[in-house]
C-alpha positions as CSV (number, residue, x, y, z in Angstrom):
1,M,5.5,10.3,2.9
2,K,4.3,7.6,0.4
3,L,6.6,7.4,-2.4
4,C,5.2,5.0,-5.4
5,V,6.6,3.7,-8.9
6,A,4.7,2.0,-11.5
7,Q,5.8,-0.9,-13.9
8,T,3.9,-0.9,-16.8
9,R,4.2,-3.2,-20.4
10,P,3.2,-0.2,-22.9
11,I,0.8,-0.9,-26.2
12,K,2.8,0.9,-29.0
13,G,2.3,4.3,-29.9
14,D,-1.3,3.7,-28.6
15,I,-1.7,6.6,-26.0
16,S,-5.7,6.0,-25.3
17,K,-4.8,2.6,-24.2
18,N,-2.1,3.1,-22.4
19,I,-3.8,6.1,-20.4
20,E,-6.4,3.5,-19.4
21,K,-3.5,1.4,-17.9
22,H,-1.8,4.4,-16.1
23,K,-5.3,5.2,-14.3
24,E,-5.6,1.5,-13.2
25,L,-2.3,1.6,-11.5
26,I,-2.9,5.2,-10.3
27,E,-6.1,3.8,-8.6
28,N,-4.0,1.2,-7.0
29,A,-1.6,4.2,-5.5
30,I,-4.6,6.2,-4.5
31,S,-6.2,3.3,-2.7
32,N,-2.7,3.2,-0.5
33,Q,-2.9,6.8,0.0
34,V,0.2,7.2,-2.1
35,D,1.7,11.1,-2.3
36,I,3.3,10.8,-5.5
37,I,3.5,7.8,-8.4
38,V,6.1,8.1,-11.3
39,F,5.6,5.8,-14.6
40,P,8.6,4.8,-16.8
41,E,10.5,6.5,-19.4
42,L,7.8,7.1,-22.5
43,S,5.1,5.5,-20.8
44,L,2.5,6.3,-22.6
45,T,3.8,5.7,-26.2
46,G,6.4,3.3,-25.4
47,Y,9.7,4.1,-26.7
48,E,9.2,4.2,-29.9
49,P,11.7,6.9,-31.9
50,E,10.5,6.5,-35.4
51,L,7.2,7.4,-34.2
52,V,7.8,10.5,-32.0
53,G,6.9,12.9,-35.0
54,K,3.5,11.5,-34.7
55,L,3.0,10.8,-31.0
56,A,4.6,13.7,-28.8
57,S,2.3,16.0,-27.8
58,S,2.3,19.9,-28.8
59,E,0.7,21.5,-25.7
60,I,1.1,21.0,-21.7
61,D,-2.6,21.3,-21.5
62,D,-3.3,18.5,-23.8
63,S,-6.7,17.6,-23.2
64,R,-6.1,13.8,-23.6
65,L,-4.3,13.9,-20.2
66,N,-6.9,15.4,-18.4
67,D,-8.0,12.5,-16.6
68,F,-4.6,12.6,-14.7
69,Q,-5.3,16.3,-13.6
70,T,-8.8,15.2,-12.0
71,L,-7.2,12.5,-10.1
72,S,-4.2,14.6,-9.0
73,N,-6.9,17.4,-7.9
74,N,-9.1,14.9,-5.9
75,N,-6.6,12.6,-4.4
76,K,-3.9,15.0,-3.5
77,I,-1.3,12.8,-5.7
78,I,1.5,13.8,-7.8
79,I,1.3,11.8,-11.1
80,G,4.5,11.7,-13.1
81,V,3.8,10.0,-16.6
82,G,5.8,9.4,-19.9
83,M,5.3,11.4,-23.2
84,P,7.3,12.7,-25.9
85,T,6.9,16.4,-25.8
86,K,7.3,19.1,-28.2
87,S,9.6,22.2,-27.9
88,E,10.7,24.7,-30.0
89,N,14.0,23.2,-30.8
90,G,12.5,19.7,-31.6
91,I,11.1,16.6,-29.4
92,C,12.1,16.0,-25.9
93,I,11.8,12.8,-23.8
94,S,9.5,14.5,-21.0
95,L,7.8,13.3,-17.8
96,I,4.5,15.6,-17.6
97,L,3.6,16.0,-13.9
98,F,0.5,16.7,-12.2
99,T,0.3,18.3,-9.1
100,P,-3.2,18.8,-7.0
101,N,-5.0,22.3,-8.2
102,K,-1.4,23.6,-9.9
103,T,-0.6,24.0,-13.6
104,R,1.2,21.1,-15.3
105,Q,5.0,20.9,-15.3
106,I,7.5,19.2,-17.7
107,Y,10.6,17.9,-16.9
108,S,12.4,16.9,-19.9
109,K,15.7,14.5,-20.6
110,H,19.0,16.9,-20.4
111,Y,21.3,14.4,-21.1
112,L,20.5,12.4,-24.2
113,H,21.8,8.4,-24.6
114,P,24.4,8.2,-27.7
115,G,22.0,7.9,-30.7
116,E,18.9,9.7,-29.2
117,E,19.8,12.9,-30.9
118,K,18.9,11.5,-34.2
119,Y,15.2,11.6,-32.8
120,F,15.2,13.8,-29.7
121,V,16.6,17.0,-28.5
122,S,17.9,18.0,-25.3
123,G,15.4,19.5,-22.7
124,Q,14.9,21.4,-19.6
125,N,15.4,19.6,-16.2
126,I,13.3,21.5,-13.5
127,L,14.1,21.6,-9.9
128,P,13.2,19.1,-7.1
129,L,9.4,19.2,-6.6
130,K,8.3,19.9,-3.5
131,H,5.7,17.8,-1.4
132,K,5.4,19.4,2.2
133,S,8.8,20.1,3.3
134,N,10.4,16.9,0.9
135,K,12.3,17.7,-2.1
136,I,11.9,15.2,-5.0
137,A,14.8,14.8,-7.9
138,L,13.8,13.5,-10.9
139,A,16.2,11.7,-13.4
140,I,15.0,10.0,-16.8
141,C,17.1,7.0,-17.8
142,Y,20.8,7.9,-19.1
143,E,20.8,10.9,-16.9
144,T,21.4,8.5,-13.6
145,S,24.7,7.8,-15.3
146,I,25.9,11.6,-15.5
147,F,27.3,12.3,-12.3
148,E,26.7,16.0,-12.7
149,H,22.9,15.1,-12.7
150,S,22.7,13.2,-9.4
151,Q,25.2,15.9,-8.0
152,T,23.1,18.8,-8.8
153,A,20.2,17.0,-7.6
154,N,21.8,17.0,-4.0
155,R,22.8,20.6,-4.0
156,N,19.1,21.5,-4.6
157,G,18.3,19.8,-1.4
158,A,16.8,16.8,-2.8
159,E,16.2,14.2,0.0
160,V,14.6,11.7,-2.9
161,Y,15.8,10.7,-6.1
162,I,13.2,8.9,-8.5
163,A,14.4,7.6,-12.2
164,S,11.9,7.1,-14.9
165,V,13.9,4.8,-17.4
166,L,13.7,1.9,-20.0
167,N,16.0,-0.5,-19.1
168,S,16.5,-4.1,-20.8
169,F,18.0,-7.1,-19.8
170,N,21.3,-6.2,-20.8
171,T,21.2,-3.1,-19.0
172,V,19.1,-3.0,-15.9
173,D,21.7,-4.4,-13.4
174,K,24.3,-1.6,-14.4
175,D,21.4,1.1,-13.9
176,I,20.5,-1.1,-10.5
177,H,24.3,-0.4,-9.5
178,R,24.4,3.3,-10.3
179,I,21.1,4.0,-8.4
180,S,22.6,2.3,-5.6
181,E,25.5,4.6,-5.6
182,I,23.8,7.6,-5.7
183,S,21.4,6.5,-3.2
184,N,24.1,6.2,-0.9
185,R,26.6,8.6,-1.8
186,Y,23.8,11.6,-1.3
187,G,21.7,9.7,1.4
188,M,18.9,9.8,-0.9
189,I,15.9,7.3,-0.8
190,S,15.8,6.4,-4.2
191,L,13.3,4.7,-6.7
192,M,13.7,3.7,-10.4
193,A,10.4,2.5,-12.5
194,N,10.8,0.2,-15.5
195,L,8.7,-1.0,-18.3
196,V,7.9,-4.8,-18.8
197,G,7.7,-6.5,-22.5
198,K,8.7,-5.2,-25.8
199,S,9.3,-1.5,-26.2
200,G,10.6,-0.7,-29.4
201,D,13.8,-2.7,-30.3
202,Y,14.0,-3.4,-26.2
203,D,13.1,-6.4,-24.3
204,C,12.3,-4.6,-21.2
205,A,13.6,-6.0,-17.7
206,G,11.1,-4.7,-15.2
207,K,12.9,-4.9,-11.6
208,S,11.3,-1.7,-10.6
209,S,13.3,-1.0,-7.0
210,I,13.7,1.0,-3.9
211,W,16.6,1.9,-1.8
212,N,17.1,3.3,1.3
213,R,19.4,6.5,2.4
214,Q,22.3,3.7,2.9
215,G,21.7,2.1,-1.0
216,N,20.5,-0.7,0.3
217,L,17.5,-2.2,-2.2
218,I,15.1,-3.0,-0.1
219,G,12.0,-3.9,-2.5
220,Q,12.1,-4.7,-5.9
221,L,9.1,-6.0,-8.3
222,N,9.6,-9.0,-10.8
223,S,10.6,-8.6,-14.7
224,T,7.4,-9.7,-16.6
225,N,4.3,-8.3,-14.8
226,E,2.6,-4.7,-14.5
227,G,2.4,-3.1,-11.0
228,I,3.3,-0.4,-8.3
229,I,6.1,-0.5,-5.5
230,I,5.7,1.5,-2.3
231,I,7.7,2.8,0.3
232,N,6.8,4.9,3.5
233,T,9.6,6.7,4.2
234,E,8.0,6.9,7.9
235,N,9.0,3.2,8.5
236,Q,10.7,2.4,5.8
237,E,7.5,-0.1,5.0
238,I,7.3,-1.6,1.4
239,I,4.2,-2.3,-0.6
240,E,4.2,-4.3,-3.5
241,K,1.0,-4.8,-6.2
242,Y,0.5,-6.4,-9.2
243,L,-2.2,-5.9,-12.2
């Protein structure tokens, strides 16, 4: 299985332009026969809490995202993009997931970072994704710091842990250390997708990373460029590609 995370520089609030950049990165992943690609936290809008009322998607079948489903169907690839979504209780920080020829799913951040409750509500984590015989658990940013979250992923049989995050230069190394510990504790291959550039009030630090089952860092992108990083789980080969 080939797993991939993307590193993006979001254009503030410009969903259409961000979609085009996502598609470019997905095409790069497809050319490397990737099975799943996951983007950073709120990758389609940027992390812009004050704007989420206007930016949040109100329906799972949002037509603006149809190209992702087409790419998924035609290339047998699972795609996870970051987007605020509306629920009955408010706006969630979510990953919208496109699986080949299946209904879209939404994974929403359940454990909010202190202060996020001013703009967002706690959402629903879905069970690990299934790809062939593999189970892939997801996390959004602050959830990596909640012990119960990774413990639940392990109890649900996850063999892979993919975190979609926004980390600044002040916080990225802490998250790298945390995910390394998660990977080692549960024997999960782990990946982290982070932003670069400015998003909201944050200077994003990149360093999108991959760890083996022993928690050793085996691949990492730089702090400035957009790109993808891939692991082949059969032979541990790492591929890094920048735009």
